[in-house]
C-alpha positions, 0 to 999 in steps of 0.5 A: 528576459531571457536572463531571468528565464535562465536564472529561474531554471537554474533556480529550479534545477537547485530546488529539485536536487535539494529535494532529491537529496533529502528525500532519502533522509531517514529518522534513524539517528546516528547514535542508534546505528550498530556497528556491524553493517550486517546486523544494522541492514537486519535492523533496517530490514525489520524496522521498514516492516513495523508501523509507527504507533503515533504516525501509523503511515510511516515505518518506525525507520522513517518517523521521528516520533519518540516512540519510533525511536524506542522501538528502533532500540528495542530492535537493535537490542533484540538483534544484539541478543541473538534473536532472529528476525522472526523473535524480534518481530513477535517481541514487539507485536506482543507488546503493541499488537498486530497493528504495528505490522504493515503486512499482518499475518494471513491467519485467524481473524485477519484471514477474513481481511486477507480474503475479503478483498479478492472475494469481493472483486470476484463477486463484483465480476460475477455480477458484471458478467451476469449483467452484460450477458442479460443485456446482451441476449436478443429479443427473438424477433416475432412474426408480424400479424396480418393487420401489422403487415397491412398497416405497414404497407399502407405506410410504405 
């Protein structure tokens, strides 16, 4: 029985190792990688903050969707043409909208979305404070009437 358990532990360890190694894989193809490591690092940083329009939960760097590949190539083209990071992002946003940004800019209509969460949190905390405060207020004791005192004395 110990041989079997040792073998299962070894297989489990090998499986965990395989999952750890493959977890860091990205969808960026070798033919997309720029020759200059500094420019490639810029492209990866920009791609990491752009959402795949198809997958929606993955960055274009992690997605294997064809549109993500096209966007990665556009990012690298713009970098090679000398655009700044902000210009590259603006170029992509102009074509696909702010939806492709994982962190949309906090201005205009987006400002409402940025402030709604903290605002609702404050309203909820204020409501909870008022509720607890009202609940904790002790009711002022009232004096017993003479009839109540007599009845209490009879009961005791």
